[in-house]
C-alpha positions, 0 to 999 in steps of 0.5 A: 499500499502507497502512503504519503504522509505530510507532517509540518505545516502550521500558523504562521505570522508574515515573513516566517518560515515553515518546513513540510516534510512527506514521508513515502511508504510502499514505493522505489522513490528513488525511481519517483520525482516528488513535488509539492502542490497547493490549493487555496479556497476558490482557486484551483491546485497549482505547482509550488516545487518538483525534484526528481530523483536526480535533484533535478528540481523546478519552481512555480513563478510565485515561490522561486526565491523563497521556497526550497525542495530537497529530498533524502533518499535514504529516508524516502521523505522529501521536503519544502522549506517555506522562507519569507511567507507571504498571505497569498502562501495560506493553502493546503499543500500536498505532496506528490511521487510521480514516477519517472520509469514505466507507466505513468503513476502519480501518488498524493498525500493527505495534504496538510494546511499552511496559514499565513497570517498575523 
């Protein structure tokens, strides 16, 4: 059974930082690219960042220079370091793992709430 479990969300003041983690199980993690997306109320889900198994990264325009994605393949975990947070970063953040080889398969976590407010 594949599971992606996010943690690290919460309430933070504008300008603050948070670190999200997503632990994967039930997959060969190094065969998957991993990433984060977010969805705010009334808005479509958008890409935040992604990282391939060989650590090539991609970021959404709204978070470039503020967020950093990383992964620890030994721990089957992907991280999202979020700095200089803004109220518009408020959303539910979802991690995903997308197969890089063979049939295209994407798994999603259940989401974690991030709220940026004073």
